[in-house]
Backbone as CSV, one residue per row, in Angstrom:
resi,resn,N_x,N_y,N_z,CA_x,CA_y,CA_z,C_x,C_y,C_z
1,MET,157.637,-28.987,-47.840,156.434,-29.581,-47.238,155.293,-28.575,-47.220
2,LEU,155.614,-27.309,-46.885,154.610,-26.262,-46.850,154.018,-26.051,-48.235
3,MET,154.887,-26.096,-49.242,154.418,-25.882,-50.612,153.444,-26.978,-51.012
4,LYS,153.768,-28.252,-50.632,152.883,-29.367,-50.959,151.523,-29.170,-50.306
5,THR,151.544,-28.743,-49.041,150.291,-28.556,-48.306,149.429,-27.486,-48.959
6,LYS,150.053,-26.388,-49.362,149.316,-25.318,-50.029,148.741,-25.799,-51.346
7,MET,149.530,-26.600,-52.071,149.063,-27.123,-53.351,147.840,-27.997,-53.168
8,LEU,147.861,-28.860,-52.151,146.742,-29.768,-51.929,145.502,-29.018,-51.484
9,LYS,145.685,-27.992,-50.637,144.529,-27.199,-50.217,143.897,-26.501,-51.408
10,LYS,144.742,-26.055,-52.324,144.224,-25.421,-53.530,143.431,-26.410,-54.348
11,LEU,143.920,-27.653,-54.440,143.215,-28.708,-55.165,141.859,-28.978,-54.535
12,CYS,141.809,-29.024,-53.194,140.546,-29.254,-52.495,139.549,-28.163,-52.832
13,ALA,140.007,-26.932,-52.803,139.123,-25.807,-53.073,138.577,-25.882,-54.492
14,LEU,139.430,-26.209,-55.449,138.992,-26.321,-56.824,137.999,-27.449,-56.993
15,SER,138.255,-28.583,-56.302,137.375,-29.732,-56.400,136.002,-29.403,-55.849
16,LEU,135.967,-28.697,-54.719,134.697,-28.343,-54.099,133.902,-27.400,-54.996
17,SER,134.600,-26.476,-55.655,133.920,-25.558,-56.563,133.281,-26.321,-57.714
18,ALA,133.993,-27.317,-58.207,133.469,-28.115,-59.310,132.222,-28.870,-58.888
19,ILE,132.217,-29.387,-57.655,131.051,-30.117,-57.153,129.848,-29.199,-57.094
20,MET,130.044,-27.973,-56.603,128.932,-27.045,-56.461,128.358,-26.659,-57.814
21,LEU,129.224,-26.607,-58.829,128.769,-26.169,-60.137,128.086,-27.277,-60.914
22,THR,128.587,-28.516,-60.772,128.091,-29.600,-61.605,127.243,-30.605,-60.863
23,GLY,127.333,-30.621,-59.527,126.595,-31.610,-58.765,127.345,-32.916,-58.655
24,ALA,128.550,-32.994,-59.201,129.349,-34.217,-59.113,130.807,-33.841,-59.229
25,GLY,131.690,-34.687,-58.660,133.109,-34.403,-58.708,133.669,-34.617,-60.091
26,ILE,134.665,-33.815,-60.461,135.367,-33.992,-61.726,136.754,-34.483,-61.375
27,CYS,137.035,-35.737,-61.699,138.294,-36.343,-61.292,139.190,-36.559,-62.495
28,GLU,140.453,-36.321,-62.297,141.417,-36.568,-63.358,141.788,-38.046,-63.400
29,ALA,142.476,-38.427,-64.472,142.894,-39.817,-64.600,144.031,-40.114,-63.648
30,ALA,144.030,-41.329,-63.095,145.061,-41.766,-62.174,145.895,-42.854,-62.832
31,PRO,147.076,-43.159,-62.284,147.965,-44.086,-62.953,147.735,-45.529,-62.536
32,LEU,148.562,-46.372,-63.088,148.559,-47.787,-62.771,148.775,-48.021,-61.294
33,ILE,147.943,-48.917,-60.716,148.196,-49.396,-59.373,148.180,-50.903,-59.421
34,SER,148.742,-51.528,-58.438,148.778,-52.974,-58.417,148.511,-53.454,-57.017
35,ALA,147.562,-54.363,-56.882,147.241,-54.922,-55.584,146.793,-56.354,-55.775
36,SER,147.054,-57.194,-54.811,146.646,-58.578,-54.881,146.075,-58.985,-53.545
37,LEU,144.764,-59.243,-53.507,144.083,-59.596,-52.282,143.206,-60.815,-52.536
38,PRO,142.760,-61.535,-51.488,141.906,-62.705,-51.682,140.626,-62.345,-52.412
39,VAL,140.116,-63.254,-53.220,138.924,-63.020,-54.005,137.850,-64.039,-53.640
40,TYR,136.627,-63.579,-53.466,135.500,-64.444,-53.148,135.304,-65.460,-54.268
41,ALA,135.117,-66.721,-53.927,134.998,-67.783,-54.922,133.630,-67.724,-55.611
42,VAL,133.640,-67.580,-56.929,132.423,-67.601,-57.733,132.722,-68.463,-58.949
43,GLU,131.879,-69.486,-59.229,132.237,-70.435,-60.270,131.214,-70.536,-61.404
44,ALA,129.926,-70.758,-61.098,128.928,-71.010,-62.129,128.703,-69.773,-62.992
45,VAL,128.786,-69.942,-64.322,128.591,-68.814,-65.234,127.136,-68.348,-65.173
46,THR,126.962,-67.054,-65.051,125.625,-66.459,-64.972,124.963,-66.506,-66.352
47,PRO,123.661,-66.865,-66.429,122.986,-66.962,-67.734,123.025,-65.648,-68.513
48,VAL,123.113,-65.769,-69.824,123.149,-64.595,-70.691,121.890,-63.745,-70.521
49,SER,120.772,-64.391,-70.174,119.508,-63.673,-70.007,119.542,-62.669,-68.856
50,SER,120.568,-62.741,-68.016,120.700,-61.800,-66.899,121.380,-60.503,-67.301
51,PHE,121.738,-60.383,-68.578,122.457,-59.197,-69.045,121.787,-58.572,-70.268
52,ARG,121.940,-57.266,-70.379,121.740,-56.597,-71.652,123.128,-56.377,-72.233
53,TYR,123.239,-56.440,-73.537,124.559,-56.331,-74.157,124.414,-55.788,-75.571
54,GLU,125.536,-55.336,-76.117,125.550,-54.817,-77.485,126.876,-55.139,-78.135
55,GLU,126.867,-55.206,-79.456,128.085,-55.525,-80.186,128.884,-54.261,-80.459
56,ASN,130.189,-54.331,-80.241,131.083,-53.201,-80.507,131.452,-53.153,-81.985
57,ASP,132.061,-52.060,-82.382,132.510,-51.918,-83.763,133.560,-52.961,-84.129
58,ASP,134.319,-53.418,-83.120,135.372,-54.404,-83.397,134.862,-55.838,-83.314
59,GLY,133.566,-56.015,-83.147,133.005,-57.365,-83.104,132.912,-57.966,-81.718
60,GLY,133.444,-57.269,-80.720,133.335,-57.737,-79.345,131.999,-57.345,-78.742
61,ILE,131.749,-57.811,-77.525,130.494,-57.562,-76.831,130.737,-56.680,-75.607
62,THR,129.900,-55.678,-75.442,129.900,-54.846,-74.236,128.691,-55.203,-73.390
63,ILE,128.930,-55.511,-72.116,127.835,-55.707,-71.169,127.310,-54.317,-70.816
64,SER,126.070,-54.031,-71.180,125.525,-52.688,-70.965,124.654,-52.582,-69.722
65,ALA,124.113,-53.720,-69.253,123.280,-53.678,-68.047,123.133,-55.078,-67.465
66,PHE,123.048,-55.142,-66.154,122.746,-56.392,-65.454,121.289,-56.338,-65.040
67,ILE,120.494,-57.325,-65.486,119.058,-57.325,-65.204,118.641,-58.578,-64.436
68,GLY,119.625,-59.343,-63.971,119.319,-60.553,-63.223,119.167,-60.271,-61.740
69,ASN,119.002,-61.349,-60.963,118.897,-61.219,-59.510,119.948,-62.037,-58.772
70,GLU,120.950,-62.530,-59.512,122.024,-63.294,-58.893,122.861,-62.405,-57.984
71,ARG,123.297,-62.941,-56.859,124.153,-62.186,-55.947,125.627,-62.411,-56.267
72,ASN,125.961,-63.596,-56.753,127.327,-63.921,-57.146,127.346,-64.105,-58.660
73,VAL,127.998,-63.196,-59.355,127.910,-63.138,-60.812,129.227,-63.536,-61.465
74,VAL,129.140,-64.451,-62.427,130.263,-64.775,-63.303,129.866,-64.334,-64.711
75,ILE,130.480,-63.282,-65.190,130.148,-62.755,-66.518,130.645,-63.742,-67.583
76,PRO,129.801,-64.118,-68.534,130.228,-65.087,-69.552,131.379,-64.566,-70.401
77,LYS,132.222,-65.484,-70.830,133.373,-65.110,-71.647,132.946,-64.753,-73.065
78,LYS,131.897,-65.430,-73.556,131.384,-65.166,-74.899,129.857,-65.084,-74.863
79,ILE,129.310,-64.287,-75.750,127.868,-64.206,-75.950,127.615,-64.303,-77.454
80,ASN,126.783,-65.256,-77.831,126.503,-65.504,-79.255,127.791,-65.753,-80.041
81,GLY,128.733,-66.417,-79.386,129.982,-66.772,-80.049,130.989,-65.647,-80.152
82,LYS,130.658,-64.472,-79.604,131.550,-63.319,-79.686,132.099,-62.984,-78.300
83,PRO,133.373,-62.594,-78.221,134.002,-62.368,-76.919,133.477,-61.126,-76.208
84,VAL,133.281,-61.230,-74.907,132.925,-60.074,-74.092,134.203,-59.284,-73.835
85,THR,134.248,-58.040,-74.283,135.471,-57.241,-74.192,135.351,-56.012,-73.300
86,GLU,134.108,-55.617,-72.948,133.954,-54.433,-72.104,132.807,-54.610,-71.112
87,ILE,133.000,-54.048,-69.919,131.920,-53.838,-68.974,131.551,-52.372,-69.126
88,GLY,130.399,-52.098,-69.681,130.052,-50.747,-70.093,129.766,-49.791,-68.945
89,ASN,129.676,-48.514,-69.293,129.334,-47.488,-68.314,127.993,-47.830,-67.647
90,ASP,127.937,-47.751,-66.329,126.702,-47.954,-65.557,126.151,-49.375,-65.625
91,ALA,126.945,-50.333,-66.080,126.425,-51.688,-66.312,125.799,-52.312,-65.070
92,PHE,126.419,-52.125,-63.910,125.918,-52.696,-62.665,125.577,-51.605,-61.644
93,VAL,125.371,-50.404,-62.103,125.199,-49.273,-61.198,124.077,-49.529,-60.194
94,ASN,124.384,-49.321,-58.916,123.426,-49.444,-57.813,122.789,-50.822,-57.686
95,CYS,123.509,-51.870,-58.110,123.045,-53.248,-57.873,123.427,-53.616,-56.438
96,ILE,122.625,-53.201,-55.488,123.003,-53.299,-54.073,123.030,-54.725,-53.550
97,SER,122.381,-55.661,-54.229,122.383,-57.046,-53.761,123.576,-57.843,-54.280
98,LEU,124.314,-57.268,-55.227,125.473,-57.952,-55.797,126.542,-58.149,-54.727
99,LYS,127.016,-59.397,-54.580,127.999,-59.707,-53.543,129.401,-59.904,-54.117
100,ALA,129.502,-60.594,-55.229,130.812,-60.855,-55.835,130.654,-60.958,-57.339
101,VAL,131.688,-60.565,-58.065,131.638,-60.635,-59.521,132.979,-61.102,-60.054
102,LYS,132.903,-61.978,-61.039,134.104,-62.461,-61.720,134.041,-62.018,-63.168
103,ILE,135.031,-61.241,-63.570,135.097,-60.689,-64.924,135.952,-61.623,-65.780
104,PRO,135.486,-62.030,-66.955,136.224,-63.024,-67.746,137.475,-62.471,-68.403
105,ASN,138.418,-63.347,-68.630,139.605,-62.987,-69.395,139.157,-62.621,-70.808
106,GLY,139.643,-61.529,-71.319,139.218,-61.016,-72.616,138.621,-59.628,-72.493
107,VAL,138.114,-59.290,-71.310,137.616,-57.940,-71.069,138.808,-56.989,-70.961
108,THR,138.771,-55.897,-71.704,139.889,-54.951,-71.717,139.560,-53.635,-71.018
109,ARG,138.253,-53.352,-70.808,137.867,-52.077,-70.208,136.701,-52.250,-69.239
110,ILE,136.791,-51.556,-68.095,135.691,-51.450,-67.147,135.300,-49.981,-67.128
111,GLY,134.075,-49.690,-67.499,133.657,-48.327,-67.777,133.318,-47.483,-66.563
112,TYR,133.022,-46.208,-66.831,132.608,-45.258,-65.802,131.368,-45.778,-65.069
113,SER,131.387,-45.686,-63.759,130.249,-46.069,-62.919,129.798,-47.508,-63.134
114,ALA,130.680,-48.346,-63.645,130.295,-49.728,-63.960,129.697,-50.443,-62.751
115,PHE,130.301,-50.235,-61.575,129.810,-50.860,-60.350,129.497,-49.809,-59.280
116,TYR,129.246,-48.608,-59.705,128.979,-47.503,-58.784,127.810,-47.849,-57.856
117,GLY,128.006,-47.652,-56.563,126.923,-47.831,-55.599,126.535,-49.268,-55.315
118,CYS,127.368,-50.225,-55.718,127.094,-51.636,-55.402,127.535,-51.896,-53.965
119,THR,126.717,-51.482,-53.023,127.105,-51.484,-51.609,127.278,-52.878,-51.028
120,GLY,126.665,-53.882,-51.639,126.811,-55.246,-51.147,128.003,-55.985,-51.721
121,LEU,128.660,-55.382,-52.714,129.797,-56.031,-53.373,130.975,-56.122,-52.417
122,THR,131.458,-57.348,-52.188,132.579,-57.540,-51.273,133.879,-57.874,-51.993
123,SER,133.784,-58.414,-53.196,135.018,-58.736,-53.921,134.786,-58.707,-55.417
124,VAL,135.858,-58.451,-56.147,135.803,-58.450,-57.608,137.114,-59.009,-58.130
125,ASN,137.012,-59.833,-59.149,138.201,-60.428,-59.759,138.410,-59.792,-61.126
126,ILE,139.526,-59.104,-61.300,139.828,-58.425,-62.555,140.919,-59.216,-63.279
127,PRO,140.649,-59.705,-64.488,141.605,-60.565,-65.190,142.782,-59.798,-65.796
128,ASP,143.777,-60.545,-66.241,144.995,-59.960,-66.797,144.766,-59.221,-68.112
129,SER,143.615,-59.440,-68.747,143.358,-58.788,-70.028,142.950,-57.325,-69.886
130,VAL,142.510,-56.923,-68.697,141.995,-55.555,-68.508,143.130,-54.538,-68.590
131,LYS,142.905,-53.499,-69.386,143.885,-52.430,-69.541,143.407,-51.103,-68.957
132,THR,142.092,-50.899,-68.927,141.541,-49.613,-68.504,140.440,-49.805,-67.475
133,ILE,140.534,-49.047,-66.367,139.449,-48.961,-65.386,139.140,-47.479,-65.255
134,ASP,137.962,-47.088,-65.716,137.670,-45.661,-65.822,137.208,-45.043,-64.508
135,GLY,137.639,-43.796,-64.297,137.222,-43.015,-63.147,136.320,-41.882,-63.593
136,ASN,136.116,-40.920,-62.708,135.184,-39.836,-62.992,135.586,-39.012,-64.206
137,TYR,134.597,-38.624,-64.958,134.792,-37.659,-66.039,133.520,-36.839,-66.133
138,ILE,133.617,-35.554,-65.837,132.453,-34.689,-65.732,131.519,-35.264,-64.666
139,GLN,130.352,-35.767,-65.032,129.412,-36.256,-64.043,129.328,-37.774,-63.997
140,GLN,130.290,-38.468,-64.585,130.298,-39.933,-64.548,131.158,-40.412,-63.393
141,GLY,130.681,-41.411,-62.658,131.374,-41.869,-61.463,132.523,-42.814,-61.746
142,GLY,133.312,-43.080,-60.695,134.382,-44.054,-60.781,133.822,-45.465,-60.886
143,ALA,134.587,-46.360,-61.478,134.105,-47.717,-61.756,133.597,-48.429,-60.507
144,PHE,134.273,-48.241,-59.359,133.859,-48.894,-58.118,133.523,-47.874,-57.024
145,GLU,133.228,-46.678,-57.428,132.921,-45.630,-56.462,131.685,-45.989,-55.633
146,ARG,131.747,-45.701,-54.333,130.642,-45.949,-53.397,130.334,-47.430,-53.203
147,CYS,131.279,-48.308,-53.521,131.125,-49.728,-53.179,131.579,-49.892,-51.729
148,THR,130.704,-49.530,-50.815,131.083,-49.408,-49.404,131.443,-50.737,-48.752
149,GLY,130.946,-51.855,-49.292,131.234,-53.152,-48.701,132.432,-53.856,-49.304
150,LEU,133.067,-53.241,-50.311,134.186,-53.885,-50.992,135.348,-54.090,-50.033
151,LYS,135.776,-55.345,-49.906,136.858,-55.679,-48.983,138.071,-56.258,-49.685
152,SER,137.900,-56.751,-50.885,139.042,-57.294,-51.611,138.918,-56.998,-53.093
153,VAL,140.038,-56.744,-53.714,140.078,-56.466,-55.146,141.442,-56.881,-55.668
154,THR,141.455,-57.457,-56.850,142.709,-57.842,-57.492,142.876,-57.027,-58.758
155,ILE,143.944,-56.247,-58.823,144.228,-55.435,-60.007,145.525,-55.945,-60.630
156,PRO,145.471,-56.515,-61.832,146.665,-57.084,-62.453,147.602,-56.029,-63.019
157,ASN,148.814,-56.437,-63.302,149.800,-55.508,-63.862,149.472,-55.094,-65.293
158,SER,148.506,-55.785,-65.920,148.116,-55.425,-67.290,147.427,-54.070,-67.356
159,VAL,146.874,-53.610,-66.232,146.143,-52.333,-66.220,147.132,-51.187,-66.405
160,THR,146.928,-50.425,-67.461,147.820,-49.304,-67.765,147.155,-47.947,-67.562
161,HIS,145.857,-47.941,-67.342,145.161,-46.681,-67.083,144.054,-46.937,-66.060
162,ILE,144.099,-46.233,-64.957,143.046,-46.341,-63.959,142.658,-44.943,-63.508
163,GLY,141.386,-44.633,-63.601,140.919,-43.300,-63.284,140.955,-43.029,-61.792
164,SER,141.044,-41.748,-61.447,140.945,-41.384,-60.047,139.487,-41.491,-59.622
165,CYS,139.263,-41.527,-58.333,137.926,-41.716,-57.752,137.379,-43.115,-57.982
166,VAL,138.173,-44.018,-58.540,137.709,-45.382,-58.781,137.268,-46.044,-57.484
167,PHE,137.971,-45.766,-56.381,137.626,-46.357,-55.089,137.149,-45.305,-54.089
168,LYS,136.619,-44.210,-54.602,136.080,-43.157,-53.745,134.896,-43.694,-52.946
169,GLY,134.916,-43.493,-51.622,133.810,-43.930,-50.775,133.801,-45.407,-50.445
170,CYS,134.865,-46.129,-50.777,134.943,-47.566,-50.480,135.461,-47.761,-49.059
171,LYS,134.588,-47.548,-48.083,135.030,-47.569,-46.689,135.503,-48.941,-46.232
172,GLY,135.095,-50.009,-46.929,135.570,-51.342,-46.582,137.046,-51.547,-46.880
173,LEU,137.611,-50.684,-47.727,139.034,-50.751,-48.055,139.865,-49.801,-47.198
174,ALA,139.194,-49.014,-46.352,139.903,-48.021,-45.538,140.660,-48.674,-44.390
175,ASP,141.823,-48.108,-44.053,142.569,-48.595,-42.901,141.990,-47.974,-41.629
176,LYS,142.606,-48.270,-40.494,142.053,-47.824,-39.212,142.013,-46.302,-39.070
177,ASN,142.803,-45.606,-39.877,142.824,-44.144,-39.818,141.935,-43.491,-40.877
178,GLY,141.254,-44.330,-41.669,140.327,-43.787,-42.658,140.902,-43.542,-44.033
179,PHE,142.115,-43.995,-44.282,142.727,-43.815,-45.598,142.358,-44.984,-46.516
180,VAL,141.823,-44.674,-47.695,141.563,-45.687,-48.708,142.749,-45.677,-49.667
181,VAL,143.652,-46.618,-49.463,144.870,-46.702,-50.265,144.883,-48.047,-50.984
182,VAL,144.991,-48.030,-52.295,145.119,-49.242,-53.090,146.446,-49.160,-53.819
183,GLY,147.268,-50.182,-53.668,148.637,-50.073,-54.147,149.327,-49.001,-53.317
184,ASN,149.827,-47.979,-53.954,150.453,-46.862,-53.232,149.728,-45.541,-53.497
185,THR,148.475,-45.644,-53.986,147.704,-44.452,-54.322,146.599,-44.206,-53.300
186,LEU,146.521,-42.994,-52.789,145.462,-42.596,-51.864,144.249,-42.146,-52.676
187,TYR,143.122,-42.858,-52.501,141.910,-42.557,-53.253,140.873,-41.781,-52.453
188,ASP,140.916,-41.900,-51.124,139.905,-41.221,-50.329,140.377,-41.120,-48.889
189,TYR,139.869,-40.115,-48.199,140.089,-40.005,-46.756,138.732,-39.987,-46.078
190,LEU,138.487,-40.980,-45.216,137.202,-41.138,-44.551,137.327,-41.020,-43.037
191,GLY,138.480,-40.561,-42.574,138.705,-40.421,-41.144,138.050,-39.180,-40.570
192,GLU,138.207,-39.009,-39.249,137.575,-37.893,-38.543,138.565,-36.832,-38.074
193,SER,139.842,-37.102,-38.215,140.835,-36.138,-37.760,140.791,-34.881,-38.613
194,LYS,140.960,-33.735,-37.958,141.024,-32.470,-38.683,142.452,-32.079,-39.032
195,ASN,143.391,-32.855,-38.513,144.813,-32.632,-38.827,145.363,-33.936,-39.398
196,VAL,145.311,-34.058,-40.701,145.599,-35.307,-41.382,147.090,-35.453,-41.664
197,ILE,147.620,-36.634,-41.347,149.005,-36.964,-41.678,148.957,-38.163,-42.620
198,ILE,149.263,-37.939,-43.866,149.221,-39.006,-44.867,150.367,-39.984,-44.607
199,PRO,150.099,-41.307,-44.623,151.151,-42.284,-44.329,152.272,-42.291,-45.359
200,ASP,153.456,-42.694,-44.900,154.635,-42.715,-45.766,154.527,-43.716,-46.908
201,SER,153.612,-44.676,-46.807,153.455,-45.675,-47.860,152.831,-45.100,-49.128
202,VAL,152.216,-43.916,-49.020,151.553,-43.290,-50.162,152.563,-42.551,-51.024
203,THR,152.515,-42.812,-52.325,153.389,-42.091,-53.258,152.586,-41.235,-54.237
204,LYS,151.265,-41.494,-54.336,150.413,-40.740,-55.251,149.102,-40.418,-54.558
205,ILE,148.564,-39.252,-54.852,147.272,-38.830,-54.298,146.309,-38.609,-55.457
206,SER,145.214,-39.363,-55.439,144.248,-39.310,-56.521,143.445,-38.023,-56.504
207,GLY,143.055,-37.544,-57.685,142.106,-36.454,-57.760,140.834,-36.835,-57.032
208,GLY,140.301,-35.943,-56.232,139.091,-36.238,-55.484,139.315,-36.873,-54.131
209,ALA,140.554,-37.121,-53.761,140.830,-37.788,-52.490,140.346,-36.987,-51.296
210,PHE,140.307,-35.664,-51.424,139.883,-34.815,-50.314,138.688,-33.936,-50.678
211,PHE,137.781,-34.490,-51.513,136.523,-33.782,-51.734,135.815,-33.593,-50.396
212,PHE,135.069,-32.499,-50.254,134.332,-32.184,-49.035,135.270,-32.083,-47.831
213,CYS,136.377,-31.388,-48.016,137.391,-31.326,-46.963,137.341,-30.011,-46.185
214,GLU,136.175,-29.363,-46.117,136.081,-28.065,-45.460,136.509,-28.112,-43.989
215,GLY,136.257,-29.255,-43.320,136.533,-29.337,-41.894,137.988,-29.565,-41.540
216,LEU,138.834,-29.808,-42.509,140.240,-30.077,-42.225,140.985,-28.787,-41.877
217,ASN,141.818,-28.902,-40.857,142.670,-27.779,-40.484,144.023,-27.840,-41.180
218,SER,144.554,-29.068,-41.334,145.869,-29.212,-41.949,146.024,-30.601,-42.553
219,ILE,146.864,-30.684,-43.551,147.214,-31.961,-44.187,148.725,-32.009,-44.320
220,THR,149.333,-33.027,-43.736,150.783,-33.207,-43.840,151.071,-34.260,-44.898
221,ILE,151.793,-33.879,-45.930,152.112,-34.770,-47.046,153.567,-35.229,-46.905
222,PRO,153.805,-36.532,-46.851,155.184,-37.017,-46.678,156.025,-36.828,-47.929
223,ASP,157.328,-36.908,-47.757,158.241,-36.762,-48.890,158.084,-37.886,-49.906
224,SER,157.456,-38.994,-49.494,157.261,-40.122,-50.400,156.314,-39.789,-51.548
225,VAL,155.445,-38.779,-51.354,154.473,-38.405,-52.390,155.178,-37.657,-53.516
226,THR,155.066,-38.225,-54.715,155.707,-37.629,-55.887,154.693,-37.158,-56.920
227,TYR,153.411,-37.446,-56.692,152.408,-37.162,-57.714,151.087,-36.803,-57.047
228,ILE,150.552,-35.632,-57.368,149.232,-35.213,-56.896,148.412,-34.889,-58.127
229,PHE,147.383,-35.664,-58.393,146.628,-35.522,-59.625,145.878,-34.204,-59.674
230,GLY,145.921,-33.587,-60.839,145.290,-32.303,-61.018,146.249,-31.149,-60.798
231,ILE,147.426,-31.437,-60.246,148.411,-30.385,-60.017,149.622,-30.578,-60.923
232,LEU,150.185,-31.785,-60.901,151.421,-31.989,-61.636,151.176,-32.286,-63.121
233,GLN,150.124,-33.050,-63.418,149.751,-33.309,-64.793,148.385,-33.995,-64.754
234,GLU,147.767,-34.130,-65.917,146.395,-34.603,-65.933,146.270,-36.093,-65.679
235,GLY,147.239,-36.876,-65.992,147.128,-38.309,-65.767,148.096,-39.094,-66.620
236,ILE,148.095,-40.372,-66.410,148.991,-41.260,-67.141,148.165,-42.244,-67.932
237,ASN,148.455,-42.376,-69.205,147.776,-43.357,-70.048,148.732,-44.494,-70.404
């Protein structure tokens, strides 16, 4: 237990150094998680004119930006007869009025910072086709990082790669003790205790989970934790 605690403190120190040098956290890739929660009902497909988009090399469409004013968004399944396959990096970044989004079946990737800072977002529906949800890399944010109002999310078993920091700062997903846990992975600690005891339900700790942890006196890691990102290996693809 002591060894685990020392390892995590070392990770915190390294993470903080990276923030000071780059101005943003550098998070490693995190593994598959699975969660099933209620999803806000959104039905009418949002007009294509509300999006900027581009064609991929494989003939699919990437949503590159949301330029509409809809609060409840249903991303179209096809644009110009071609399937939408990716939600691009920064596509909805800081869309604070966005309340709910439905991603169509056929999308395989949700990019870095895709919904970063969407503070009004309360729910998102992720279809079974999605395989990758990107987290931080250098100065790029997690796909749902800082979505402070997010209260429900559905992650299907099809997802085989999910970046760490994806739910960093999502205080709406935090439990009463300030732990942001999705599936069995701890993504953030938003509590006020200086002596943290991680719950036994956690088996993995995401890179970046304890960024800005200078005020902590101690962290107790349960035996259930088998994986700490950035220490044991870089990630799972």
